[in-house]
Each structure stands twice: as C-alpha cells, then as structure tokens.
C-alpha positions as CSV (number, residue, x, y, z in Angstrom):
1,M,2.8,-14.1,14.5
2,I,3.5,-14.6,10.8
3,V,6.9,-13.7,9.2
4,L,6.6,-12.7,5.5
5,L,9.4,-13.1,3.0
6,S,11.0,-9.7,3.5
7,G,11.2,-10.1,7.2
8,V,8.0,-8.2,8.1
9,E,6.2,-9.6,11.1
10,E,2.5,-9.2,11.5
11,E,0.0,-9.5,14.3
12,K,-3.5,-8.4,15.1
13,V,-4.0,-4.7,15.7
14,Q,-4.9,-3.4,19.1
15,V,-6.0,0.3,18.7
16,N,-7.0,2.2,21.8
17,G,-7.6,-1.0,23.8
18,I,-10.0,-2.4,21.3
19,S,-9.0,-5.3,19.1
20,D,-9.4,-4.4,15.4
21,H,-10.0,-7.8,13.7
22,S,-10.0,-6.2,10.2
23,G,-6.5,-4.8,10.6
24,K,-2.9,-6.0,11.1
25,L,0.0,-4.9,13.2
26,I,3.1,-5.2,11.1
27,T,6.6,-4.9,12.6
28,I,9.1,-3.3,10.3
29,N,12.8,-4.4,10.5
30,Q,15.9,-3.3,8.6
31,Q,14.9,-4.3,5.0
32,P,14.6,-2.9,1.6
33,V,11.8,-0.3,1.4
34,M,10.2,-1.5,-1.8
35,D,10.1,-5.2,-0.8
36,C,8.5,-4.2,2.5
37,A,6.0,-1.9,0.7
38,L,4.9,-4.7,-1.7
39,D,4.4,-7.1,1.2
40,I,2.3,-4.6,3.1
41,L,0.4,-3.6,-0.1
42,T,-0.9,-7.2,-0.3
43,K,-2.0,-7.0,3.4
44,L,-3.7,-3.7,2.8
45,V,-5.7,-5.2,-0.1
46,Q,-6.9,-8.0,2.3
47,H,-7.5,-5.7,5.3
48,K,-8.7,-2.2,5.3
49,T,-6.3,-1.0,8.0
50,V,-2.6,-1.9,8.8
51,T,-0.4,-0.4,11.5
52,L,3.3,-0.3,10.8
53,R,5.5,-0.5,14.0
54,A,9.2,0.2,14.1
55,R,11.8,0.6,16.8
56,G,15.1,2.5,16.8
57,D,17.1,2.3,13.5
58,S,14.1,0.8,11.7
59,I,12.0,4.0,12.0
60,P,13.2,5.6,8.8
61,V,12.3,2.4,6.9
62,A,8.7,2.5,8.3
63,V,8.3,6.2,7.4
64,A,9.6,5.6,3.9
65,V,7.3,2.6,3.4
66,A,4.3,4.6,4.6
67,N,5.1,7.4,2.2
68,V,5.6,5.0,-0.7
69,L,2.3,3.3,0.0
70,V,0.2,6.5,0.5
71,E,1.9,8.9,-1.9
72,N,2.8,6.5,-4.8
73,M,1.1,3.0,-4.8
74,L,-2.3,4.0,-3.4
75,R,-2.4,7.7,-4.2
76,G,-5.9,9.0,-3.5
77,N,-7.0,5.6,-2.2
78,S,-5.4,5.6,1.2
79,V,-4.7,7.9,4.2
80,I,-2.4,7.9,7.2
81,R,-5.0,7.7,10.0
82,D,-2.7,8.0,13.0
83,I,0.9,8.3,14.0
84,V,2.0,7.4,17.5
85,V,5.6,8.1,18.7
86,D,6.8,6.6,22.0
87,S,9.9,5.3,23.7
88,E,10.6,2.3,25.9
89,S,13.4,1.4,28.2
90,Q,15.5,-1.7,27.7
91,G,15.8,-2.9,31.2
92,N,15.9,-1.0,34.6
93,N,18.6,1.5,33.7
94,G,18.9,0.8,30.0
95,P,18.8,3.3,27.2
96,L,15.5,4.5,25.8
97,V,14.5,3.2,22.3
98,S,12.1,5.2,20.2
99,I,9.1,3.5,18.7
100,I,6.7,4.7,16.0
101,E,3.3,3.3,14.9
102,I,1.8,4.5,11.6
103,T,-1.7,3.4,10.9
104,I,-2.7,3.4,7.2
105,T,-6.3,3.0,6.1
106,K,-7.4,2.1,2.5
107,T,-10.3,4.4,1.6
108,N,-11.5,2.7,-1.6
C-alpha cells in the first residue's frame, strides 16, 4: 500500500475476483476534494482504470471527487464504469458501516 500526499491510499484493483493490473484501488479518507482529485488524476493518467473506495463519513468526499474528475477535469474523456454500495459490520454486534466503490475509466 502506498500513501500519497493528501492521505489517499492505493492498492491493486480486484474486480469481480480478477486482478486488474492496469488499475488501482484508492481508499478515500476525510481530505480536501480538490487535493484528492489531483492525486487521483495523476494515477488515472498512468492507469486506465481507478477504483475509489470510501467508508462511512468519507463517502461524500469520494462521490465529489468522482464528479469533479468525470464532469470537470476529464469531461468527455472518462466514464464512471461501476458503482458498488455495500456495508460491513465492525465486530460481532457492532454497527454497520456503509462502503462505496466507484470505478472510473479513462476513455481516451
């Protein structure tokens, strides 16, 4: 795992049980949207596909970053390929925490 300057963590993407060596899984934390979008933009230039993953209170940040990338920075050159929403328990009887994964693919 590599941690970028804005606190974004990245790993290799695992999509539908198949390892995608051309993409990256990027974990979004509580951080400024534009800083995160710029870090991810550099990864999207290197790799054709990135997947943004966020949990709990970081979900709005991930959605905002995806919108900034697709609608502003890479308008017409990228697409949101997949959105997965899930939840996981934090322990045996712990509360459920929501998770979102947004896969963005650069088309050109």
